[in-house]
C-alpha positions, 0 to 999 in steps of 0.5 A: 499499499503507498504511503498516502503522503507520498501521494499527496506531494505527487499531486501537490507537483502535477498540480505545480507543474502544471501552473508553470506548464500553463504559464509559459504556454501563455506567454509563449501565445502573447507573445506570438500574437504580438510579433504577429499582430503588434501589442495588445490594446487595453480596451481604454485605449480603442479610443484615443487610438481610434482618435489619432489614427482618424487624424492621420487619415485626414492628412494622407487624405489630404496629400493624396489629394494635393498628389492629385491636383500636383499631377493634373497641373503638371500635365497641363503646363506639359500640354502647354510645352508641348504646343510651344514646341518645348519637348524636352519641357514638355517631358520633364513635365510629363516624369513629375505627373507620372512621379505623382501617379499620373500616368494614362494612354494619354500621358503616355502619347505625349510622351510618345509625341515629345520624344519623336519630335526630338528624334525627327529634329536631331535625325531620327538619334536613336535614344528618341527614337527608342523612348518614343516607341516604348512611350506609344506602345505603352498607350498601346498597353494602357489602353488597345482601344486609342488608336492615335499611338498607333498612327503614330508608332507607324510614322515612327516604324517607317520613316525613324527606323526604316533601316536595317537595325536590330529593333523592338516590333511590338514587344518582340526583339528580332532582326529585321530589314529595312522593308520590314520596318516599312511594313510595319509602319504601313500595317499600322496606319492601315489599322489606324484608317480602320479605326477612324475611316473619317481622318484624312489624314491616314490617307494622306500618311499613307499615300506620302509612304506608297510615293516614296517605294514608286506605288504612284498607282497606289498612292493615288488611291490614296490621295482618292479617298482622304480626298473623299473622308475631307468631303464626308467630314466637312460636305459645305467647306471642303474644298476651301480646306489648304489641305484639300487642295495641297491633296489635289495638286499632289494628285494632280502631279502623280497623274502627270509623272505617271 
């Protein structure tokens, strides 16, 4: 028969051990929760902290609103510089607007125009032309329905990169020849024509490309399509448009040369 005092001692030790283990586990759980979620907030402090975070949220909203207004102003300044053909200053403000989070297809298109004009002014300098291409591609990626970046990209490929070069065409890095560049540019102009059939610029652009290639019959077809587009868009005043008269002269010149 066991000694009753020994049994009492054993039960006491077990009880003490259980208390110690429970305290250890409780502390472990507390520390782990603190590491994951941060220090537990006493109930009496919750209201104070809620009031404090509300003030921070007001400050954040003010900062966000200020950033949005600042970005909009930078965009307006960039547009003004673009209209003045001050393309470096235009790009500076476009970049500031982008840093403030104002990035969309229209902004990337404007960026492409600035770089494209700088490229043309500098004998199609590769750095400028490459930046223009990337901006136009970004605009199309942000909004595939935009037609204007496609038009400018077509001109850039045909006139700016119509020569042997390793270059990116629609995000595929391949070795292409001068003819491939020109073909890609013409394809993009045709796609633009399909999207904006009443814009005479698409037909004029393709007419010029055909004329460069010595394809006068195709150039005449595109010039006639441009004349038709002006007649549709300006039924009462097309004949007085300088662009219309110039296209007529170009068409007559093609007919004489043939």
